[in-house]
N, C-alpha and C positions, 0 to 999 in steps of 0.2 A: 671454853671451847664453844664456837659458834655452831648452830645447827641451821644456818641459813642455806637455803637452796642454792645450788650452783646452776648458772645459766651459761651455755656455750653460745657465744655470739659469732656467727659466721658472716663477715661483711668485708669486702675488699675496698671500699671507698673510705679513706681515712676519717674525713669530717663526720660522715654518717655513723661510722663505727665509734667515734669518740662521744657523740651525742647519745647513742644508745648505752654506751658503757657508763656515762655519767648518770643516766636516768635509772638504769638498772641498780647501780651501786647506791643511788639515793633511795631506792625502794628496799635496800637491805639485802640485796642478793650478792653472792660471790659470782664474779665474772671471769670466764676464760674466753680468750679471743682467738680467732682464726682468720687469716686473710684469703685463704683459698680452699678449695675442696679437698685437696690432699691432706693438708693440716687438719682440717675439720674431722676427717675420718679418723686420723691418728689420735687426736685429742678426745674424741668421743669414747674411744676404748681406754685411754689413760685416765681420764677424770670421772668417767660415768656421770655426765651432768644430769640434773634433774628435769632440764628442758632445753632445747635447741632453738635459737632464733636464726634462720637460715635464708640468706639472700639467694635468689634464683640465678642471677647473673654473676658467675664467679670465673676468675682465670682458671685454666686447666679443667679440672673436673667440675662440671656444672652443679649448681644447687639441686637440680632436679634428680641427678645421678647420685649425689650425696644422700639425698632423701631416700631414694630407692635402696641404696645399700644399708643405710641405717635401719630401715624398716625390715630388711630381710635378714639381718644378723640377729642371732638369738639374744646376745647380751645388750643390744641397743634397741631392740624392736618395740619395747614398751615406753621409750622415752618420748614425751610430747615434743612434736616439732611444729613450730609456727613458721610458715614460709612467707617471706617478704619479697614483693615483686613490683616492677613497674608495669608488667604484663597485666593489663586490666581486662582483656577479652575473656568472655565466659569460658571459651574453650581451654584457655590457660589455667584459669581457676579450677576448672573440673579436673584437668590433667594433674595439677598439684594435689588436689584432694584424693583423687583416685590412686595416685602413686603412694599416698600414705600420710599426707600432711594432716595434722589435727586441727589446724586453722590456716587461713590465708589472708594476708592483708596487702592491699595494693598501695604502692607509693604514689604521691605523698599521703602519709597516714597521720592520724592523731596519736602522739606519744601517750597521752593519757588513756586512750582507748586501747592501745597496745598493752599497756601495763595492766589494764583491766582483764584483757584476754589471757595474759600470762598467769594472772591470779587464778582465773577460771580453770586453766589447765592443771595448775599446781594443786588446786583444791581437790582434783581427782587423784593425783599421784603422791602429793606431799601435804595431805590436809592439815597436819598439826602445824606446819610451817606458816600456814595462813589463818591460824587461830580456830580451826574447826575442832569439834568434840568428837571423840571415838568411843565405841563401846564394843566390848568383847565379853560375852557372858555377864558376869556381874561386875566387871571392871569398867569404869568409866574415866577417861582421860580428857581433860579440858585443855586444848591448846592455847587458849587465850589466857587463862588464869594460871596455868601450869599446875593445876590440882589434879590429884588422882584419888579415886575412892574405889572401894571394893566392898560389895554387900552394904553400901551405904556409909562405910567407915573410911575416913580420910587416911591416906597412907603417907608416910614421910619418906620421900625419895630424894636423894641427891641428884644434882643436875645431870650426871652422867647416866644414873639409873633411869631418869626420866626420859633421856634421849633414847636409850636402849628400848624401853617399854613402847615409846611412840613408834619406833622403827618396826618392832614386832606387830604392833596394833594396826599399823598401815597396811600391812599385808599378812594377815593370819594364815597360817598354814605354810607360808613360805620358809624354806630352810635357808638361813644365812650362814655363810662361813665366817670364821673368825676374821679373816682378811677383809670381807666385805662390811662386817660390823665395825671394824677399826676405821675404815675409809668414811663410813656414814656417820659414825657417833663421835670419833675422835678427830676426824679430819684427815684429808688426803696427804697433807704436808707434815703430819705429826708421826714421828717414828717411836712406836712403842712395842713391847713384846706382845705377841698374840695371847700369852697367858694372862695379860691384863683383862682381856675379855672375860675369861673364866672367873676371874675374881669378882668383876662387877655383875656378871650374871648371877653369881652366888648371892651377892648382896640384894640384887632384885628379886631373886627367889625368896629370900628370907623376909623382905618386906611384903611381898604378895601373900605369904603364908601367915602374916601376923593376925589376919581375921579368922584364923582357924581353917581356912579353905585350902583346897588342894593346890598344888603347884601346877599352873597352866602351862609352863614352859617345858619343852621336850628337847632332850639332848640327842642329836643324830650323830652316832658314833663315827668318828673319822671325818666328820664334816663340820658340824656346828650346831646351831640351835633353831628352834622354831616355836611359835605360839599356837597351841592347839594341835 
């Protein structure tokens, strides 16, 4: 199963959309595409992307309105959004940023620079996906080597347990529902029973206790799990 970040690409111009789709896929991202603002808002709720590339000029609901709505909705407010626009005036750039854009690029732009800015945003929200190192108390997870140690001892984790732990460590304290963990760890298009989450959390807990340390995972009754 892939733990690749998902990018929602919102662009109405077919040639530009295909160029971006190709480059994003080449960088290893899963790409979901929308051609207008209405579809973008629906897909943002359905697929819960890790990042949105959003064109300002869209048919129907404008990109700036899509941006405003995504940033005011609780379930999408933390998703980084990079706005793409032919509007190069400072007033437009300021409006985009003040409306909530995390970054703003003026067309025509360098695709390599755009990919670099995407990595910068994902480093903040999905650090393991770009090879970052995470630490929580005495647990260290290396996103590049896929090694995990606790109190200096290396832990043997399966790939699913590694993705579970990286999800927890990226947002310590956050309570994840079983459904959210299924989407994030197993994938949005994979249909498995939510009890599968409990089985793998149990395996992760066993591995984390191998050093004789306490279980850092917390069960939230009726909801799911959290780290710390």
